C-alpha positions in Angstrom: 0.0 0.0 0.0 1.2 3.5 -0.8 2.4 5.7 2.1 0.4 8.9 2.4 2.0 11.9 4.1 -0.4 14.7 5.0 0.2 18.1 6.6 -2.8 18.4 9.0 -4.5 21.5 10.2 -5.0 21.7 14.0 -8.6 20.4 14.2 -7.7 17.4 12.0 -4.5 16.7 14.0 -6.6 16.8 17.2 -9.0 14.3 15.7 -6.2 12.0 14.7 -4.7 12.2 18.1 -8.1 11.3 19.7 -8.7 8.4 17.3 -5.2 6.9 18.0 -6.3 6.3 21.6 -2.7 6.3 22.6 -3.3 7.9 26.0 -0.9 10.7 25.0 -0.1 13.1 27.9 -1.3 16.7 27.3 2.3 17.8 26.5 2.3 15.6 23.4 -1.1 16.9 22.0 -1.3 19.0 18.9 -3.0 21.6 21.0 0.1 21.9 23.2 2.4 22.3 20.3 0.1 25.1 19.0 0.1 26.8 22.4 3.9 26.4 22.8 4.5 28.4 19.6 3.6 31.5 21.7 6.7 30.9 23.9 9.0 32.9 21.6 9.3 34.3 18.1 10.4 32.0 15.3 8.5 28.8 16.3 6.0 27.5 13.8 4.0 24.4 14.7 3.4 21.7 12.1 1.3 18.6 12.4 2.2 15.8 10.0 0.2 12.5 9.6 1.3 9.4 7.8 -0.9 6.5 6.8 0.2 3.1 5.8 -1.6 -0.3 5.8 -4.4 1.1 7.9 -2.1 2.5 10.7 -1.4 6.1 11.4 1.7 7.9 12.7 1.2 11.5 14.0 4.0 14.0 14.7 3.6 17.6 16.0 6.8 19.6 15.8 8.2 23.1 15.8 10.1 24.4 12.8 12.6 27.1 13.3 15.2 28.6 11.0 18.9 27.9 11.3 21.1 31.0 11.1 22.1 30.2 7.5 19.7 30.8 4.6 16.3 29.1 4.5 17.4 25.9 6.2 15.0 24.7 8.8 15.5 22.7 12.0 12.8 20.5 13.6 12.5 20.5 17.4 10.2 19.5 20.2 7.9 21.9 21.9 9.2 22.9 25.4 8.9 19.7 27.4 8.5 16.7 25.1 7.7 15.7 21.6 7.9 12.7 19.2 5.6 10.6 17.1 2.4 9.0 18.3 0.8 5.7 17.2 -2.0 3.6 18.5 -0.8 1.7 21.5 -2.5 -1.5 20.3 -0.7 -1.2 16.9 2.9 -1.5 18.0 4.7 -0.7 14.7 6.7 -3.5 13.1 10.2 -2.6 12.0 9.4 -2.8 8.3 6.3 -0.6 8.8 8.3 2.0 10.8 11.1 1.9 8.3 8.7 2.8 5.4 7.0 5.5 7.5 10.3 7.0 8.6 11.6 7.1 5.0 8.5 8.9 3.9 8.9 11.4 6.8 12.5 12.0 6.0 11.9 12.5 2.3 9.1 14.9 3.1 11.3 16.9 5.5 14.1 17.0 2.9 11.7 18.3 0.2 10.9 21.2 2.5 14.5 21.8 3.5 13.9 20.6 7.0 17.5 19.4 7.5 17.5 17.8 10.9 15.5 17.2 14.0 15.9 16.8 17.7 13.1 15.4 19.9 12.8 14.8 23.6 10.7 11.7 23.9 8.2 11.4 26.7 9.1 8.8 29.3 5.5 7.9 29.9 5.0 6.4 26.4 7.2 3.9 24.4 8.1 6.6 21.9 11.6 5.2 21.5 9.9 2.5 19.4 8.1 5.0 17.3 11.0 7.2 16.2 13.2 6.1 13.3 16.2 8.3 14.2 19.1 7.8 16.6 17.5 7.3 20.1 19.7 7.8 23.1 18.9 7.3 26.8 19.6 10.6 28.5 18.6 10.7 32.2 16.2 9.4 34.9 12.9 11.0 35.6 10.4 10.5 38.4 6.7 9.5 38.4 4.3 9.0 41.2 2.0 6.0 40.7 -1.5 6.7 41.9 -2.8 3.5 43.4 -6.5 3.4 44.1 -5.9 1.5 47.4 -3.1 3.8 48.8 -2.8 7.3 49.9 -0.9 9.5 47.4 1.9 10.0 49.9 2.5 6.3 50.5 5.7 6.5 48.5 6.9 9.8 49.9 10.1 9.7 51.9 10.4 11.1 55.4 11.7 14.4 54.2 8.7 15.0 52.0 6.2 14.0 54.7 7.9 16.2 57.2 7.9 19.2 54.8 4.2 18.8 54.1 3.4 18.7 57.7 5.5 21.9 58.3 3.7 23.8 55.5 0.3 22.8 56.9 1.3 23.8 60.5 2.4 27.2 59.1 -1.1 27.8 57.9 -0.6 27.1 54.2 -3.7 27.0 52.0 -4.1 25.2 48.7 -6.4 26.1 45.8 -6.7 25.2 42.1 -7.4 27.9 39.5 -8.1 28.5 35.8 -8.9 32.1 36.3 -7.2 34.7 34.0 -6.1 36.9 36.9 -4.3 34.1 38.6 -2.5 33.1 35.4 -1.4 36.8 35.0 -0.2 36.7 38.6 1.6 33.4 37.9 3.4 35.0 35.0 5.0 37.6 37.2 5.5 35.2 40.1 7.4 32.7 37.9 9.6 35.4 36.2 10.5 36.8 39.6 11.6 33.4 40.8 13.7 32.8 37.6 15.4 36.2 38.1 16.2 35.3 41.7 17.7 32.1 40.5 19.7 34.0 37.7 18.1 31.7 35.1 18.9 32.0 31.5 16.9 34.5 29.5 15.1 31.8 27.5 13.3 30.8 30.7 11.8 34.3 31.1 8.6 33.3 29.4 6.2 36.0 28.4 2.8 36.7 29.8 1.4 35.9 26.3 2.8 32.3 26.7 1.2 31.8 30.1 -2.1 33.2 28.8 -2.0 30.8 25.9 -1.3 27.9 28.3 -4.3 29.0 30.4 -6.6 28.2 27.4 -5.2 24.6 27.0 -7.6 21.9 28.0 -6.4 20.2 31.1 -4.1 23.0 32.3 -4.6 24.2 35.8 -2.7 26.3 38.4 -2.0 24.9 41.9 -1.4 27.8 44.3 -0.1 27.4 47.8 -0.5 30.5 49.9 0.5 31.7 53.3 -2.1 32.4 56.0 -3.5 35.6 54.5 -4.1 34.0 51.0 -3.3 37.2 49.1 -1.1 37.5 46.0 1.9 38.7 48.0 1.7 35.7 50.3 1.9 33.1 47.4 4.5 30.6 48.6 4.5 28.2 45.7 2.6 27.9 42.4 2.8 25.4 39.6 1.2 24.5 36.2 -0.1 21.0 35.9 -1.5 19.3 32.8 -4.2 16.7 33.4 -4.7 14.1 30.7 -6.9 11.1 30.6 -4.4 8.8 32.3 -1.3 10.9 33.1 -1.0 14.2 34.9 2.2 16.2 34.4 4.1 18.8 36.3 4.9 21.5 33.8 6.4 24.6 35.4 6.5 25.8 39.0 8.1 28.4 41.3 8.4 29.2 45.0 9.5 32.0 47.2 12.3 31.8 49.8 9.6 31.9 52.5 7.8 29.1 50.8 10.9 27.0 50.7 11.4 27.6 54.3 7.9 26.4 55.1 8.0 23.4 52.8 5.3 24.6 50.4 6.9 23.0 47.2 6.4 19.6 48.8 2.8 20.4 49.8 2.1 21.5 46.2 3.2 18.2 44.8 1.1 16.3 47.3 -1.9 18.4 46.4 -1.3 17.8 42.7 -1.1 14.0 43.2 -4.4 14.2 45.2 -6.0 16.2 42.4 -4.7 13.8 39.7 -6.1 10.8 41.7 -9.4 12.6 42.0 -9.4 12.9 38.2 -8.7 9.1 37.9 -5.2 9.6 36.4 -2.9 6.6 36.9 0.2 8.6 37.6 1.7 12.1 38.2 4.8 12.6 36.1 7.3 15.0 37.7 10.2 14.9 35.2 13.9 14.9 36.0 16.8 17.1 36.9 18.4 20.0 35.1 21.3 17.7 34.0 22.2 14.1 33.7 23.9 13.7 37.1 22.3 11.5 39.6 23.1 14.0 42.4 21.3 16.8 40.6 19.4 18.9 43.2 16.1 19.0 41.3 16.2 15.2 40.7 16.9 14.8 44.5 13.8 16.9 45.3 11.5 15.0 42.9 12.9 11.7 44.2 11.5 12.6 47.6 8.0 11.8 46.3 8.6 8.4 44.6 11.2 5.8 43.9 9.6 5.0 40.5 11.9 6.1 37.6 11.3 6.4 33.9 14.1 6.9 31.3 14.1 10.0 29.2 15.4 9.5 25.7 16.6 12.1 23.1 16.1 11.3 19.4 18.0 12.9 16.6 17.9 12.6 12.8 19.7 14.2 9.8 17.3 14.4 6.9 19.7 16.1 4.4 23.2 15.1 5.2 24.9 17.2 2.5 23.1 20.4 3.4 23.6 19.8 7.1 27.3 19.3 6.6 27.5 22.7 5.0 25.6 24.2 7.8 27.9 22.6 10.3 31.0 24.0 8.6 29.4 27.5 8.5 29.0 27.2 12.3 32.7 26.3 12.6 32.1 22.8 13.9 35.0 20.5 13.3 34.4 18.5 10.1 35.3 15.3 11.9 32.9 15.7 14.8 29.5 14.3 15.2 26.8 16.3 13.4 24.8 16.7 16.6 26.3 19.9 17.9 24.4 22.1 15.5 21.2 20.4 16.5 22.0 21.1 20.2 22.9 24.7 19.3 19.4 25.1 17.9 17.8 23.3 20.8 19.5 25.7 23.3 18.5 28.7 21.3 14.8 27.7 20.8 14.1 24.6 23.0 
C-alpha cells in the first residue's frame, strides 16, 4: 500500500490524536504544540500525519530557521515531543522503516534538514521514532494506586515538609482564572530572576495566557495564612490528561521553601490527579544528567519510581547539514549533533 504523508490543520490533528487512543499526555497533544509556539518568536507548529496499511503515525513539531539561509530545524515543543501511534498497533520494524523514510523524504523536500526530539518517558516513543535514540537521564513519576494514599511513596523528608507547611497555615487552591494566570506569569519570572536563570526561561505573559486556554491545564497555588497574592509561597502549572498528569512549570519564594510549600504543592497535585482518575503524576527529571542533581533529588522525595528520558535525533539532508555545520565552525570530523543542540539551546 502507498504511504500517504499529510500536513494536517490543528482540528484534524486533534481528531487523529483522539482516534489513535494512545493515552498521550497533554504535552504531546497537537493543542500543546500550537500553544507552545507563543513561547517565543520564530517557532512554527506543524502537524504531520502518515498513513500506511491502515495504521497512522502523527507528529507535531516546531520548525525554526537555522542562522544560515532558509534551512529549517525541527525541534520538540518545550517539554516533550515525538511521534504518536495507537498503543495496540505497535509498529513493526518494516512498517516503521517505510513510514520513517516517507517522513525523512518529506522533510528533505521542504529543506527541513535535521530534527531533535525529547521523547516522553510515559510512552514507548523510543519504538516509534526512526532516528538515533539515546537514553539521557532518569525521571520521576508518582503512581496513583486506588488503594493507597498519594503520599504512600513519599520519603520522610517530603512527609515532614508537608506537615510543616500545613502547620504554618498554608492553604491550597486550584485555579483556571485569568487573573491568577497573570499573577503566575509575574511570580514565575521573579523566581527565575532570583535564580539567575537563562533569558530563555523568562517566558512572556502571552505564553502563560496561551497555556491558560489549554484543555487540562490548571494552576495549583499554595499561599500563606493571608491568602493574598503577596503571600503566594508556591505555584505550579499541571497538565491533566486522561491517564497521566504532568508537572509542567513551578516556582516558590524563599519563605515558601522555608515552610515546605513546594512539597505540599506536589502532594496536592497528586491528590487532584487521583481525584481525576489519572494513573500517575509525572514530575520529570533534573536539570542535567547527574544522579546527584538537586532538582532530581527533590523530585525523588516523592517516589522511587523512575522512567528513562530519551533524546532522538535525525539528519534528513546530510549534505546540506554538513555545509551548515561548517558554517557554524564545527569540526568536520565531529558528530553532526552539535548544530542540533545549538538550535535546541536557542529555541528549545
